[in-house]
C-alpha atoms as one frame of an Amber mdcrd trajectory, in Angstrom:
protein
  -0.003  -0.031   0.068   2.801   2.279   0.882   4.614   1.624  -2.318   1.369
   2.129  -4.288   0.960   5.682  -2.651   4.683   6.425  -3.400   4.285   5.244
  -7.091   1.039   7.593  -7.458   3.061  10.518  -5.990   5.756  10.020  -8.307
   3.244   9.648 -11.355   1.451  12.950 -10.305   4.683  14.766  -9.943   5.765
  13.556 -13.586   2.415  14.568 -14.961   2.560  17.986 -13.397   6.136  18.578
 -14.535   5.197  17.511 -18.085   2.235  19.874 -17.926   4.407  22.812 -16.890
   7.003  21.881 -19.573   4.219  21.830 -22.108   2.880  25.320 -20.861   6.273
  26.732 -21.004   6.856  25.417 -24.672   3.514  26.910 -25.924   4.160  30.147
 -24.150   7.724  30.447 -25.710   6.303  29.474 -29.001   3.592  31.982 -29.245
   4.127  34.223 -32.215   4.400  37.917 -32.030   4.589  40.922 -34.464   6.684
  43.877 -33.581   5.575  47.497 -34.431   7.282  50.790 -33.886   5.780  53.765
 -32.226   7.674  56.862 -33.516   5.715  59.300 -31.319   5.599  63.107 -30.929
   4.175  63.484 -27.456   6.276  66.557 -26.509   6.748  69.953 -28.024   4.402
  72.192 -30.078   2.819  69.143 -31.871   2.080  67.129 -28.697  -1.652  67.362
 -29.075  -1.425  65.633 -32.450   0.980  62.983 -31.417  -0.634  62.016 -27.972
  -3.982  61.427 -29.823  -2.744  59.808 -32.951  -0.162  57.404 -31.340  -2.445
  56.746 -28.247  -4.933  55.502 -30.629  -2.492  53.181 -32.243  -1.454  51.719
 -28.993  -5.119  51.504 -27.745  -6.033  49.559 -30.881  -2.985  47.114 -30.523
  -4.096  46.474 -26.892  -7.455  45.866 -28.127  -6.366  43.388 -30.699  -4.277
  41.504 -28.071  -7.183  41.473 -25.600  -9.146  39.729 -28.373  -6.575  37.007
 -29.267  -4.206  38.885 -31.561  -4.109  38.478 -35.356  -4.898  34.804 -35.776
  -3.181  34.279 -32.401  -0.146  36.459 -33.264   0.279  38.812 -30.467   1.419
  42.620 -31.239   4.304  43.906 -29.453   5.564  47.577 -29.711   8.239  49.790
 -28.606   8.026  53.905 -28.460  10.580  56.460 -29.203  10.121  60.278 -28.911
  10.806  62.151 -32.317   9.378  65.686 -31.087   8.167  65.953 -34.779  11.783
  66.512 -35.622  13.332  65.017 -38.751  16.808  64.256 -37.371  15.234  62.675
 -34.381  12.906  60.662 -36.546  15.853  59.167 -38.226  17.424  58.491 -34.883
  14.160  56.708 -33.693  13.969  54.771 -36.878  17.457  53.293 -36.271  16.688
  52.725 -32.637  13.329  50.921 -33.294  14.298  48.975 -36.362  14.892  45.687
 -34.478  13.866  44.375 -31.139  14.568  40.921 -29.532  15.734  39.748 -33.068
  12.629  40.937 -34.955  12.506  43.656 -37.345   9.659  46.223 -37.910   7.629
  45.706 -40.910   6.034  49.359 -41.004   6.941  52.730 -39.961   4.683  55.838
 -39.453   6.330  59.177 -38.903   3.085  61.347 -38.843   5.001  64.141 -40.509
   6.187  65.006 -44.129   9.708  66.106 -42.829  10.351  62.931 -41.175   9.078
  60.810 -44.097  11.275  62.548 -46.417  14.209  61.838 -44.026  13.655  58.001
 -44.082  11.976  57.362 -47.308  14.909  56.277 -49.263  15.699  53.465 -46.665
  12.561  51.651 -46.933  13.333  49.443 -49.921  16.751  48.441 -48.626  15.456
  47.599 -45.146  12.270  46.069 -46.453   9.815  48.325 -44.307   6.676  49.850
 -45.374   6.466  53.597 -44.980   2.872  54.066 -44.136   1.983  57.822 -44.791
  -1.490  58.061 -43.441  -2.411  61.184 -45.524   0.800  62.959 -45.327   4.426
  62.581 -46.773   5.675  62.561 -50.239   2.927  62.746 -52.708   4.349  61.048
 -55.615   5.017  58.033 -53.639   1.564  57.296 -54.603   2.887  55.635 -57.799
   3.716  52.220 -56.516   5.742  51.464 -59.571   8.519  53.963 -58.461   7.883
  53.651 -54.704   6.883  49.987 -54.024   7.495  50.294 -50.287   5.605  53.588
 -49.718   1.882  54.070 -49.310  -0.149  57.284 -49.137  -3.475  55.838 -47.808
  -5.584  57.461 -46.676  -5.114  59.973 -49.648  -2.515  62.489 -50.225  -1.987
  66.275 -50.209  -2.506  66.809 -53.968  -5.828  65.204 -53.882  -6.557  67.054
 -50.727  -5.791  70.511 -52.268  -7.787  69.671 -55.345 -10.888  68.777 -53.203
 -10.424  72.242 -51.392 -10.185  74.168 -54.557 -13.383  72.139 -55.814 -15.192
  73.203 -52.743 -14.274  76.893 -53.175 -15.530  76.636 -56.842 -18.814  75.116
 -55.639 -19.221  78.077 -53.088 -18.395  80.699 -55.779 -20.864  79.174 -58.275
 -18.726  77.171 -60.554 -15.069  76.934 -61.952 -15.826  79.845 -64.418 -16.461
  81.984 -61.406 -13.010  81.208 -60.061 -11.293  83.318 -62.774  -9.834  86.327
 -61.163 -10.275  85.048 -57.688  -7.201  85.273 -55.338  -6.121  82.466 -52.896
  -3.406  82.750 -50.193  -1.649  79.503 -49.315  -0.519  80.304 -45.790   1.966
  77.451 -44.746   4.573  76.350 -42.298   7.871  76.738 -43.858   8.745  73.108
 -44.216   8.551  70.140 -46.703   4.994  69.612 -45.319   3.866  73.266 -45.847
   5.132  73.221 -49.360   3.833  69.785 -50.459   0.591  70.819 -52.085   1.968
  73.479 -54.292   2.828  71.606 -57.322  -0.814  70.669 -57.932  -2.005  73.863
 -56.483  -0.013  76.052 -58.802  -1.261  73.970 -61.732  -4.916  74.143 -60.883
  -4.716  77.868 -60.226  -3.003  78.445 -63.637  -5.713  76.562 -65.331  -8.592
  78.187 -63.540  -7.120  81.695 -63.953  -6.742  81.988 -60.032  -4.012  84.319
 -58.641  -2.132  82.211 -56.247  -0.144  84.024 -53.231   2.255  81.925 -51.206
   3.069  83.134 -47.739   5.292  81.018 -45.406   5.515  81.054 -41.540   8.692
  79.956 -39.891   8.122  77.035 -37.472   6.677  76.476 -34.836   4.450  79.240
 -36.165   3.413  81.235 -33.132   4.483  84.543 -34.802   2.081  85.377 -37.644
   1.390  89.047 -37.364   3.385  90.226 -40.453   1.913  87.441 -42.510  -1.675
  88.370 -41.548  -0.901  92.020 -42.304   0.091  90.866 -45.752  -3.033  88.844
 -46.168  -5.051  92.083 -45.228  -3.175  93.967 -47.959  -3.734  90.993 -50.458
  -7.440  91.038 -49.772  -7.763  87.304 -51.013 -11.152  85.606 -51.625  -9.864
  82.520 -49.794  -6.946  81.316 -47.477  -5.750  77.819 -47.432  -3.993  77.186
 -44.068  -1.318  74.521 -43.974  -0.215  74.549 -40.328   0.806  72.017 -37.527
   0.379  72.178 -33.934  -2.441  73.564 -31.865  -0.279  76.811 -31.127   0.176
  77.631 -34.741  -3.296  76.711 -35.859  -5.218  78.560 -33.108  -2.837  81.440
 -33.611  -3.988  81.787 -37.300  -7.597  82.067 -36.349  -7.046  84.830 -33.726
  -5.053  86.811 -36.237  -7.702  86.328 -38.978 -10.199  87.884 -36.470  -7.708
  90.533 -35.602  -7.586  91.666 -39.210 -11.176  91.014 -40.053 -10.684  88.027
 -42.472 -13.686  85.884 -42.406 -13.244  82.266 -41.018 -15.790  81.035 -43.461
 -13.138  81.712 -46.024 -10.507  79.609 -44.457  -9.927  75.904 -45.104  -7.543
  74.071 -42.677  -5.452  71.201 -43.852  -6.062  67.782 -42.137  -3.273  68.349
 -39.671  -4.931  71.475 -38.488  -8.388  70.090 -38.470  -8.740  68.748 -34.918
 -10.582  69.857 -31.815  -7.358  70.667 -30.082  -6.522  73.257 -32.805 -10.053
  74.969 -32.340 -10.446  75.188 -28.695  -7.614  77.710 -27.913  -9.032  80.212
 -30.426 -12.245  80.305 -28.620 -14.953  82.369 -30.721 -12.337  83.220 -33.329
 -12.354  79.587 -34.561 -16.179  79.498 -35.322 -16.992  78.961 -38.967 -13.595
  77.672 -39.877 -13.549  74.981 -42.437 -11.359  71.887 -42.248 -10.684  68.804
 -43.993 -10.957  65.243 -42.762  -9.451  61.772 -43.912 -10.925  60.415 -40.590
 -14.243  61.847 -39.265 -14.375  62.394 -35.526 -17.023  60.726 -33.237 -17.202
  57.927 -30.704 -20.418  56.371 -32.239 -18.475  53.918 -34.277 -18.667  50.414
 -32.962 -14.982  49.720 -32.921 -14.384  53.028 -30.924 -17.187  51.851 -28.473
 -15.470  48.442 -28.021 -12.039  50.046 -27.281 -13.622  52.271 -24.713 -15.481
  49.332 -22.960 -12.612  46.837 -23.165  -9.517  48.879 -23.250 -10.338  51.776
 -21.145 -12.856  49.852 -18.992  -9.970  47.624 -17.791  -7.718  50.624 -17.138
  -5.382  49.983 -20.012  -6.175  53.068 -22.176  -3.091  55.021 -23.344  -4.754
  58.555 -23.115  -4.857  60.267 -19.662  -8.083  61.980 -20.796 -10.562  59.396
 -21.995 -12.887  62.198 -23.259 -10.294  62.554 -26.282 -11.244  59.134 -27.515
 -13.184  59.550 -30.797 -11.569  62.978 -31.430 -10.139  63.749 -34.828  -6.436
  62.862 -34.028  -7.420  59.715 -32.177  -9.620  58.491 -34.918  -6.952  59.175
 -37.374  -4.479  57.091 -35.565  -7.049  54.394 -35.145  -7.433  54.347 -38.900
  -3.870  53.942 -39.424  -3.506  51.137 -36.951  -6.540  49.350 -38.402  -4.645
  49.271 -41.781  -1.657  47.705 -40.074  -3.527  44.827 -38.633  -5.621  44.259
 -41.739  -2.387  44.270 -43.849  -0.927  41.594 -41.329  -3.957  39.425 -41.500
  -3.896  39.544 -45.472  -0.142  38.940 -45.469  -0.668  35.800 -43.283  -3.350
  34.412 -45.616  -1.404  35.325 -48.844   1.883  33.625 -47.788   0.280  30.621
 -45.967   1.516  31.972 -42.504  -1.926  32.152 -40.526  -0.937  32.191 -36.893
   2.647  33.192 -37.688   4.588  36.461 -37.847   5.383  37.823 -41.264   8.442
  39.469 -42.890   8.659  42.958 -44.229   8.328  41.758 -47.649   5.160  39.615
 -46.882   3.639  42.548 -44.984   4.279  44.837 -47.986   2.249  42.515 -50.079
  -0.503  42.529 -47.609  -0.537  46.367 -47.529  -0.704  46.457 -51.164  -3.510
  44.175 -51.252  -5.839  46.162 -48.897  -9.292  46.354 -50.074 -11.466  48.328
 -47.489 -14.929  48.048 -48.799 -17.806  49.595 -46.995 -18.581  45.858 -45.999
 -15.084  45.163 -44.614 -15.108  48.518 -42.747 -18.374  47.585 -41.236 -17.113
  44.336 -40.036 -14.098  46.196 -38.418 -16.467  48.737 -37.022 -15.313  51.918
 -38.684 -17.759  52.224 -41.488 -18.363  55.989 -42.283 -15.354  57.058 -40.196
 -13.003  56.698 -43.150 -13.657  56.519 -46.962 -13.577  53.020 -48.625 -10.498
  52.344 -50.532  -8.364  49.796 -52.172  -4.548  49.694 -52.977  -3.061  48.418
 -56.027   0.367  47.656 -57.404   0.598  51.036 -59.286  -1.805  53.091 -57.078
  -0.600  53.552 -53.463  -3.004  56.429 -52.607  -6.198  54.609 -51.868  -9.568
  56.615 -51.804  -8.218  59.895 -52.790 -11.284  61.398 -50.991 -11.804  63.925
 -48.079 -14.864  65.206 -46.167 -15.308  68.901 -45.521 -16.057  69.766 -41.847
 -16.906  73.108 -40.279 -16.341  74.337 -36.784 -19.696  75.474 -35.068 -17.975
  76.873 -31.947 -18.000  73.476 -30.022 -17.664  70.660 -32.415 -17.040  69.822
 -36.062 -20.079  69.599 -38.411 -19.637  67.430 -41.494 -20.692  69.636 -44.498
 -19.897  67.236 -47.378 -19.689  63.428 -48.060 -16.442  61.842 -49.024 -15.440
  64.017 -52.151 -12.768  63.244 -54.875 -11.127  66.017 -56.844 -13.101  67.382
 -59.891 -10.551  65.417 -62.103  -8.881  62.667 -60.221  -7.142  61.573 -63.535
  -5.549  65.007 -63.859  -4.110  64.597 -60.305  -2.913  61.135 -61.093  -1.048
  62.326 -64.058   0.824  64.805 -62.027   1.726  62.054 -59.562   3.028  59.743
 -62.469   4.979  62.694 -64.134   6.689  63.511 -60.819   7.506  59.911 -59.988
   8.750  59.198 -63.495  11.036  62.306 -63.203  12.368  61.083 -59.800  13.004
  57.623 -61.295  14.814  59.111 -64.243  17.141  61.240 -62.141  17.932  58.461
 -59.794  18.426  55.611 -62.343  15.424  53.741 -61.048  13.620  51.220 -63.228
   9.924  51.334 -62.419   8.173  48.016 -61.294   5.977  46.311 -63.973   2.472
  46.034 -62.753  -0.106  43.840 -64.490
């Protein structure tokens, strides 16, 4: 009897040890996919960065809380860029690898930073995901196979703005003789829409006046005095940071320029840009490539699961559903969707993918209304698809207007009057770059 008890104890111990060993083996064998977070949480652009990157981390937490991507758990590491091109490069190098795994995507949330790293993407096999910013002619995937402009680029955005102006004036023929001031931060970002803007203005007989503001853009008095002298019909404002953006509205009020004749770029089109200006912001138009609101099912689920369990990244939960947060969510949704597609394309469901495999998944993105509905963001972003040659996506924007307390959507998702014309400009610019740099464009079927 005694020996039987001893034998049973030994068997129980062996079974327990085997169980622990198997659990350890399974835990260590669990696949993970590493993502970088090149944030900008400090400095003049902090409102933008905290919202945008906070949403990305919130969504990755949400995905992990729901079993990962076919069981693959998401990991990430953060590095502060301060929206500075030099520091963006430093962060890229620092974030490139972790625990033997290389990043598959990089998101700078800034055109200067995108220009600083763009030529490394092909060599490092990393997707540069320019969510509505960055180098515009990278929308030609034949020349820039590793760079994507989804959701939509600055040339389409400026074309949609000018289309809106024409509609307000009564048609393109009524635009002849009108004057538009392009007031912009003096950086690659501020100058990015100008090639398309100059061409459209020339074709329509519009006088275009270009006025730059040195960053961080808190001093604008001389520029607004010039605007008062020019007496334009419209002002397109290409700013960054709540300080610069709100300063423009207060200066417009000071010189008596109507806010109903100002149209802000997507990176100035957030609640945090409007609040500091108070009543001076009322009536300002702003473009959106991701609409604000917490009514979308995915946003609701993140609030319930992630913030409900105390794992939210934002200190102020009320910012969930804001413009910057929803835009960061839209970007992160693309990452995860591309990862899912890449797993399926390369027979790696339940496994991590390489940079090249992730690129294939990103290029195969097909965000139909049905798929956006399944994810829970239908209506928040425009439906789009990516292809080998076209890396822009929808090429559509929605116009909003600030009513003093919130943004009100005033148009549906709008494309340029002539999308083919904008695409022609993109292809010509990309072809010129390819010729100057001895690049043989990729052949797309």
